[in-house]
Every structure is written in C-alpha cells, then in structure tokens.
RODO-2510 file (C-alpha; in nm, 4 decimals, decimal comma):
residues 339
     n   res          X          Y          Z
     1     m    -0,2408    -3,6328    -0,1340
     2     t    -0,3055    -3,3895    -0,4180
     3     v    -0,5731    -3,1344    -0,3369
     4     s    -0,8378    -3,0969    -0,6086
     5     i    -1,0817    -2,8227    -0,6959
     6     t    -1,3537    -3,0518    -0,5555
     7     d    -1,1859    -3,0411    -0,2139
     8     v    -1,1989    -2,6614    -0,2174
     9     a    -1,5630    -2,6726    -0,3279
    10     e    -1,6533    -2,9078    -0,0410
    11     a    -1,4654    -2,6926     0,2114
    12     t    -1,6603    -2,3823     0,1108
    13     g    -1,9960    -2,5425     0,0328
    14     v    -2,0109    -2,4321    -0,3310
    15     s    -1,9762    -2,5966    -0,6700
    16     a    -1,6447    -2,6639    -0,8454
    17     s    -1,7435    -2,4207    -1,1208
    18     t    -1,7963    -2,1457    -0,8614
    19     v    -1,4503    -2,2169    -0,7191
    20     s    -1,3025    -2,1930    -1,0680
    21     r    -1,4729    -1,8587    -1,1374
    22     a    -1,3676    -1,7181    -0,8000
    23     l    -1,0005    -1,8170    -0,8328
    24     r    -0,9752    -1,6782    -1,1839
    25     g    -1,1352    -1,3482    -1,0879
    26     r    -1,4369    -1,3998    -1,3118
    27     p    -1,7763    -1,2369    -1,2454
    28     g    -2,0729    -1,4089    -1,0861
    29     v    -1,9179    -1,4563    -0,7415
    30     s    -1,9695    -1,2186    -0,4486
    31     e    -1,6590    -1,0608    -0,2966
    32     e    -1,7322    -1,2258     0,0378
    33     m    -1,7567    -1,5700    -0,1215
    34     r    -1,4510    -1,5070    -0,3388
    35     a    -1,2470    -1,4201    -0,0292
    36     r    -1,3660    -1,7390     0,1450
    37     i    -1,2712    -1,9516    -0,1550
    38     v    -0,9275    -1,7908    -0,1945
    39     a    -0,8594    -1,8421     0,1774
    40     a    -0,9738    -2,2060     0,1640
    41     a    -0,7640    -2,2767    -0,1449
    42     a    -0,4566    -2,1271     0,0204
    43     e    -0,5159    -2,3201     0,3429
    44     l    -0,5597    -2,6512     0,1587
    45     g    -0,2632    -2,5833    -0,0704
    46     y    -0,4702    -2,6044    -0,3879
    47     t    -0,3350    -2,4800    -0,7208
    48     a    -0,4983    -2,5187    -1,0604
    49     s    -0,3489    -2,7665    -1,3079
    50     r    -0,1045    -2,5590    -1,5092
    51     s    -0,0051    -2,8086    -1,7778
    52     a    -0,3547    -2,8637    -1,9104
    53     s    -0,4483    -2,4972    -1,8881
    54     s    -0,1278    -2,3798    -2,0565
    55     l    -0,1671    -2,6119    -2,3525
    56     a    -0,5228    -2,4962    -2,4056
    57     s    -0,4596    -2,1235    -2,3670
    58     g    -0,1002    -2,0610    -2,4719
    59     r    -0,0368    -1,8750    -2,1458
    60     t     0,2794    -1,8872    -1,9368
    61     y     0,0781    -1,8922    -1,6141
    62     t     0,3263    -1,6479    -1,4640
    63     i     0,2548    -1,2986    -1,3298
    64     g     0,5343    -1,0431    -1,3227
    65     v     0,5598    -0,8213    -1,0134
    66     v     0,7881    -0,5175    -0,9991
    67     v     0,8527    -0,3476    -0,6648
    68     p     1,0775    -0,0632    -0,5487
    69     y     1,1541    -0,2112    -0,2046
    70     v     1,0452    -0,5695    -0,1424
    71     g     1,1642    -0,5521     0,2186
    72     r     0,9377    -0,2629     0,3162
    73     w     0,6248    -0,3559     0,5118
    74     f     0,3718    -0,2020     0,2702
    75     f     0,5163    -0,3594    -0,0433
    76     g     0,5790    -0,6936     0,1254
    77     t     0,2208    -0,7094     0,2536
    78     v     0,0716    -0,6249    -0,0873
    79     l     0,2981    -0,8798    -0,2555
    80     d     0,2144    -1,1557    -0,0074
    81     s    -0,1626    -1,1137    -0,0427
    82     a    -0,1474    -1,0870    -0,4220
    83     e     0,0743    -1,3952    -0,4502
    84     k    -0,1777    -1,6038    -0,2565
    85     v    -0,4489    -1,5116    -0,5081
    86     f    -0,2228    -1,5854    -0,8048
    87     s    -0,1066    -1,9150    -0,6561
    88     a    -0,4612    -2,0320    -0,5866
    89     a    -0,5475    -1,9612    -0,9519
    90     g    -0,2473    -2,1608    -1,0742
    91     y    -0,0043    -1,8780    -1,1466
    92     d     0,3599    -1,8381    -1,0437
    93     v     0,5099    -1,4975    -0,9582
    94     l     0,8220    -1,3603    -1,1260
    95     l     0,9559    -1,0871    -0,8957
    96     y     1,1765    -0,7917    -0,9901
    97     n     1,3062    -0,5806    -0,7005
    98     l     1,4062    -0,2404    -0,8436
    99     g     1,5409    -0,0690    -0,5338
   100     s     1,8081     0,1409    -0,7021
   101     p     1,8065     0,3812    -0,9994
   102     e     2,0548     0,1503    -1,1749
   103     a     1,8353    -0,1593    -1,1346
   104     r     1,5309     0,0340    -1,2460
   105     k     1,7014     0,1724    -1,5566
   106     r     1,8362    -0,1718    -1,6483
   107     f     1,4934    -0,3325    -1,6132
   108     f     1,3080    -0,0801    -1,8276
   109     t     1,5835    -0,0737    -2,0895
   110     k     1,6023    -0,4509    -2,1367
   111     l     1,2482    -0,5486    -2,0282
   112     p     1,3511    -0,9046    -1,9324
   113     i     0,9904    -0,9712    -1,8468
   114     r     0,8801    -0,9668    -2,2132
   115     k     0,7131    -1,2904    -2,3330
   116     r     0,7681    -1,4439    -1,9908
   117     v     0,4490    -1,3309    -1,8149
   118     d     0,0752    -1,3068    -1,8785
   119     a     0,0270    -0,9878    -1,6747
   120     v     0,2205    -0,7397    -1,4599
   121     l     0,1486    -0,6042    -1,1126
   122     s     0,3536    -0,2867    -1,0632
   123     l     0,4095    -0,1664    -0,7076
   124     l     0,6104     0,1290    -0,8304
   125     i     0,4953     0,4360    -1,0195
   126     p     0,6400     0,4416    -1,3701
   127     d     0,7254     0,7659    -1,5437
   128     l     0,5876     0,8259    -1,8935
   129     e     0,8614     0,6288    -2,0715
   130     e     0,8442     0,3421    -1,8231
   131     a     0,4654     0,3243    -1,8489
   132     a     0,4940     0,3107    -2,2281
   133     a     0,7475     0,0297    -2,1969
   134     l     0,5124    -0,1729    -1,9774
   135     r     0,2206    -0,1135    -2,2160
   136     s     0,4389    -0,2384    -2,5030
   137     l     0,4351    -0,5812    -2,3389
   138     g     0,0746    -0,6187    -2,4542
   139     v    -0,0411    -0,7773    -2,1262
   140     p    -0,2826    -0,6639    -1,8521
   141     l    -0,1255    -0,4159    -1,6080
   142     a    -0,2275    -0,3284    -1,2530
   143     t    -0,0863    -0,1160    -0,9713
   144     t    -0,1625    -0,0330    -0,6087
   145     v     0,0220     0,3001    -0,5983
   146     g    -0,0456     0,6351    -0,7629
   147     g    -0,3485     0,7555    -0,9544
   148     a    -0,5174     0,6427    -1,2735
   149     r    -0,3024     0,6099    -1,5858
   150     p    -0,3775     0,4811    -1,9386
   151     g    -0,3572     0,1066    -1,9835
   152     f    -0,3497     0,0216    -1,6110
   153     t    -0,6112    -0,0894    -1,3644
   154     v    -0,5462     0,0890    -1,0342
   155     v    -0,6323    -0,0119    -0,6782
   156     g    -0,5569     0,2504    -0,4164
   157     i    -0,6784     0,4819    -0,1429
   158     d    -0,7444     0,8520    -0,0891
   159     d    -0,4026     0,9484     0,0500
   160     r    -0,4897     1,3157     0,0634
   161     g    -0,8163     1,2556     0,2457
   162     g    -0,6475     1,0222     0,4923
   163     a    -0,3845     1,2821     0,5766
   164     e    -0,6559     1,5429     0,6194
   165     s    -0,8355     1,3268     0,8774
   166     a    -0,5127     1,2783     1,0752
   167     v    -0,4152     1,6457     1,0822
   168     r    -0,7728     1,7639     1,1415
   169     h    -0,7821     1,5443     1,4515
   170     l    -0,4758     1,7256     1,5857
   171     v    -0,6229     2,0665     1,5025
   172     n    -0,9500     1,9762     1,6741
   173     l    -0,7534     1,8837     1,9867
   174     g    -0,6171     2,2382     1,9922
   175     h    -0,2723     2,1931     1,8400
   176     r    -0,1385     2,4834     1,6326
   177     r     0,2255     2,3894     1,5892
   178     i     0,1979     2,0617     1,4003
   179     g     0,5028     1,8968     1,2493
   180     m     0,5083     1,6451     0,9653
   181     i     0,7482     1,3575     0,9029
   182     s     0,7335     1,2711     0,5346
   183     g     0,9023     1,0380     0,2887
   184     a     0,9708     1,2897     0,0170
   185     s     1,3016     1,1375    -0,0903
   186     e     1,1914     0,7900    -0,1960
   187     p     1,0934     0,5641    -0,3615
   188     l     1,1396     0,7035    -0,7105
   189     h     0,8368     0,8759    -0,8662
   190     w     0,6154     0,7884    -0,5660
   191     t     0,3261     1,0348    -0,5414
   192     t     0,2000     0,9250    -0,1986
   193     p     0,4251     1,1675    -0,0024
   194     l     0,3042     1,4567    -0,2185
   195     d    -0,0633     1,3687    -0,1736
   196     r    -0,0316     1,3265     0,2018
   197     r     0,1641     1,6507     0,2309
   198     q    -0,1095     1,8332     0,0424
   199     g    -0,3672     1,6992     0,2859
   200     y    -0,1544     1,8304     0,5729
   201     l    -0,1257     2,1749     0,4128
   202     d    -0,4968     2,1896     0,3282
   203     v    -0,6014     2,1361     0,6892
   204     l    -0,3520     2,3929     0,8161
   205     a    -0,4928     2,6451     0,5676
   206     d    -0,8519     2,5681     0,6699
   207     a    -0,7553     2,6253     1,0338
   208     g    -0,5794     2,9541     0,9599
   209     i    -0,2395     2,8106     1,0535
   210     e     0,0565     2,9453     0,8572
   211     p     0,2685     2,6501     0,7373
   212     d     0,6262     2,6504     0,8647
   213     p     0,8758     2,4642     0,6398
   214     a     1,0944     2,4058     0,9448
   215     l     0,8236     2,1765     1,0820
   216     e     0,8615     1,9323     0,7910
   217     a     1,1292     1,6626     0,8123
   218     d     1,2123     1,3747     0,5784
   219     g     1,1933     1,0304     0,7397
   220     g     1,2393     0,8156     0,4297
   221     y     0,9476     0,5871     0,5259
   222     t     1,1585     0,3888     0,7758
   223     v     1,1662     0,3599     1,1561
   224     e     1,5239     0,4874     1,1637
   225     g     1,4344     0,7788     0,9368
   226     g     1,1376     0,8673     1,1545
   227     e     1,3604     0,8748     1,4603
   228     r     1,6087     1,1065     1,2882
   229     a     1,3312     1,3345     1,1632
   230     m     1,1721     1,3602     1,5083
   231     t     1,5112     1,4447     1,6558
   232     e     1,5456     1,7266     1,4019
   233     l     1,2053     1,8646     1,4952
   234     l     1,2838     1,8511     1,8667
   235     a     1,6005     2,0542     1,8057
   236     l     1,3955     2,3514     1,6808
   237     r     1,3722     2,6576     1,9024
   238     h     0,9952     2,6068     1,9046
   239     p     0,9365     2,2329     1,8523
   240     p     0,5939     2,0994     1,7546
   241     t     0,3348     1,9975     2,0099
   242     a     0,2047     1,7329     1,7661
   243     v     0,3415     1,5394     1,4707
   244     f     0,1756     1,3759     1,1721
   245     a     0,3951     1,0954     1,0362
   246     q     0,3110     0,9868     0,6811
   247     s     0,3628     0,6214     0,7762
   248     d     0,3327     0,4185     1,0949
   249     e     0,6936     0,3042     1,0651
   250     m     0,8105     0,6660     1,0759
   251     a     0,5680     0,7310     1,3630
   252     m     0,7251     0,4436     1,5580
   253     g     1,0653     0,6002     1,5003
   254     a     0,9274     0,9308     1,6272
   255     l     0,8011     0,7579     1,9423
   256     r     1,1485     0,6146     1,9992
   257     a     1,3087     0,9584     1,9646
   258     l     1,0588     1,1110     2,2073
   259     r     1,1335     0,8350     2,4568
   260     r     1,5074     0,9037     2,4262
   261     h     1,4432     1,2720     2,4985
   262     r     1,2339     1,1776     2,8024
   263     l     0,9209     1,3332     2,6563
   264     r     0,5819     1,1816     2,7289
   265     v     0,3337     1,0794     2,4600
   266     p     0,0726     1,2212     2,4391
   267     e     0,1171     1,4547     2,7401
   268     d     0,4136     1,6415     2,5888
   269     v     0,3836     1,5561     2,2180
   270     s     0,1007     1,3919     2,0230
   271     v     0,1782     1,1557     1,7338
   272     v    -0,0446     1,0308     1,4510
   273     g     0,0616     0,7788     1,1880
   274     f    -0,0776     0,6411     0,8628
   275     d    -0,1265     0,2758     0,7522
   276     d    -0,2300     0,0796     1,0641
   277     h     0,0855    -0,1316     1,0586
   278     e     0,0526    -0,4686     1,2306
   279     l     0,2450    -0,3317     1,5321
   280     s     0,0485    -0,0071     1,5612
   281     e    -0,2047    -0,1495     1,8036
   282     v     0,0764    -0,2909     2,0162
   283     v     0,2265     0,0562     2,0700
   284     g    -0,1161     0,2235     2,0955
   285     l    -0,0574     0,4437     1,7917
   286     t    -0,3384     0,6671     1,6691
   287     t    -0,3379     0,6301     1,2915
   288     v    -0,5230     0,6217     0,9610
   289     a    -0,5924     0,2617     0,8649
   290     q    -0,5700     0,1454     0,5066
   291     p    -0,6454    -0,2136     0,3940
   292     v    -0,2985    -0,2968     0,2610
   293     a    -0,3452    -0,6723     0,2167
   294     a    -0,6902    -0,6175     0,0632
   295     q    -0,5361    -0,3892    -0,1996
   296     g    -0,3043    -0,6688    -0,3073
   297     r    -0,5885    -0,9190    -0,3253
   298     e    -0,8097    -0,6807    -0,5206
   299     a    -0,5361    -0,5958    -0,7716
   300     a    -0,4622    -0,9647    -0,8254
   301     q    -0,8279    -1,0498    -0,8773
   302     l    -0,8700    -0,7633    -1,1237
   303     l    -0,5701    -0,8868    -1,3247
   304     l    -0,7134    -1,2391    -1,3378
   305     a    -1,0517    -1,1031    -1,4471
   306     w    -0,8817    -0,8958    -1,7182
   307     l    -0,6956    -1,2036    -1,8406
   308     d    -1,0263    -1,3867    -1,8770
   309     g    -1,1872    -1,0945    -2,0621
   310     p    -0,9067    -0,9123    -2,2459
   311     d    -1,1351    -0,7470    -2,4991
   312     a    -1,3051    -0,5434    -2,2268
   313     g    -0,9865    -0,3502    -2,1493
   314     p    -0,8626    -0,2496    -1,8025
   315     p    -1,1177    -0,2596    -1,5182
   316     p    -1,2005     0,0846    -1,3741
   317     p    -0,9965     0,2176    -1,0791
   318     v    -1,0917     0,0902    -0,7343
   319     e    -1,0620     0,3128    -0,4262
   320     m    -1,0412     0,1112    -0,1062
   321     p    -1,1867     0,2495     0,2191
   322     i    -0,9750     0,4115     0,4894
   323     r    -1,0668     0,4946     0,8490
   324     f    -0,9289     0,6974     1,1368
   325     v    -0,8252     0,4831     1,4360
   326     l    -0,8074     0,6626     1,7711
   327     r    -0,5709     0,5028     2,0203
   328     e    -0,3382     0,6405     2,2887
   329     t    -0,0844     0,8762     2,1296
   330     t    -0,2877     1,1966     2,0922
   331     a    -0,4245     1,4480     2,3436
   332     p    -0,4808     1,8246     2,3721
   333     p    -0,1552     2,0208     2,3905
   334     h     0,0073     2,0826     2,7249
   335     t    -0,0593     2,4440     2,8186
   336     g     0,3053     2,5195     2,8700
   337     r     0,4037     2,3876     2,5247
   338     q     0,1285     2,5315     2,3056
   339     r     0,2431     2,8116     2,0771
***
C-alpha cells in the first residue's frame, strides 16, 4: 500500500501540515520533532508526491551531491543521512564522485549538473573558480566541509578546537614526545588537515614543547595509511610515546602497526583519534566525537528551507558540537620511554 503524509502524521502524533513543514525544512517545527518526523517517514517509506509538486513549482525535485571520495566513511555517512532527508521530502539525489583531479576538472568545466537540480550539497571544498562555477548554477548551495564562503550555507565543526582537546589530553597525561598522523595529501583543497594540525601545534606551543617535523607522518585518512605512518614513526631513533591521529581510521591503522611491533596500547604508546567512527568503541579508542550523520541531516534541512525561502539567501553557518571521549587507548607515558 502507498504510504501517505497522513500515515506519517498519525505515527508521530502531529498534523499533516506539520509533517509537510518538517520534511521541507520549513520553520515552525522544533529540531527534536523534525528528527522524529524524518525518521518516521524514512521507516514507513514515505515520499512526497513529485508529479503534483513539480507541475506547481517548476522544480526538478533533484538535489545534486558532489563528493571527493564516496567510499570513505565520513563522506558516505554524511551522504546517507542527507539522502534520507531529501527522500522523505520527495527529492532524488544525483551523485557525482570526483575522486581524481581529472574527474574534478571535467565536472567543473562542463557542469553537467546545470538545469538538472534544484540545489547542490558539496562535500568537497571548491577553489575560487570552482565556487564561482557552482554559484553560476543559481541554486541553493550547502557544504559540510571547510569554513564559510560566499553563496554557501555551511554546516561543520571546530576542527582546530577538537584537535586541541585531543593533544591537550596527551600533554596533561605527561607526554612530551607526541606524534601526529595527518591526511595532508588528500582530498584536494581539504582544509581539515590544516586546521587539525594547527590545533596540534598550538597545544605543543602552550606546553613549551618544541615541534619536531619528524614526528608528523601522512596517513592519507585511511586505515592502511595510518598503519604506514605509525610504522614510520616507530622507526625514528626516538619514537613518540603518544600519537594524535587526525581520523579514527588512521588511528585504527596505528593500532594495527603497534600490535605488529608487539607494543602495548596504552602502556607503551598512547593513541587518540578524531571522529568517533562506528568501530571506535569496539576497539576502545579514545577520540574526539563529531556528529557526522547529524551534519548531513542539518545540511539537507537547511537546503530544503532555502528552497522554500529563496529570497532570504543562504542560512547562516551552523557549528555542530564536538566532545572528547575517553576510552582505553591513553595513559601516562611509561617512565622508560618518556623523553
């Protein structure tokens, strides 16, 4: 049987008009109620009637999404949560995976998305020319990466502050030789590695610790890269007693490398990650948690609200909360290893 808006209203105990406002991102609905309605609509399989709405509005009822790496956990999680919001509001998703410089250049040169979508969710950071190209589409634009930029509504977190909390925890435990596994090499134009590195350097400076470039290794934001980077750090004459990994996936790779070298965590080496990946609790990883799925939902809802009130311009940036999560991979440095 076809699920109607009335079914969603009955499941959540509100009126059909409230359901409509919530699914289209319009004001007048609390965030808690909006989340309940979106979840109920997704569970029941409800989507708004596109044919009637399209004839009345002239919209395509399609949202374009551009990502640098659709297979990566962060981007996949944001995409999945955003798609559920779009689907519940009656929108399809047109996905462009721009994982190589060639694909990216081709997309921004030809802009195949033009006149095919009502809005764009960008999970990559465009340079100045790319941002101008997206603005030329004349549709609402949103992103969940990078800082504020003209013509976009931005949902994100305080990457620098999150890194500071992770490294400060290690300093407070007594560590002085603290390594960092970063993702400086990719994806293109991504500012997150730079912001998290600055947080790392700021805490070292506050603690009077001279930064050592040898203690920084590139892990490419993958488990395999994290394992390689940790292996590099362990090969140093004076390896670190603690490591801050800029993502949980790299931290998991670091844990694997430490296991291969028969080193104990946290007795021999402490490890802190960033993200609170779905497997982080399983491995007991101390980390900085960010609400990845919530960022996707929020960005999608802001785009829908912008579509319903285009004259108001882009909604202001939204900074989502982060929190430090203490688990089992950090401890004071072993006396014999502290330097």
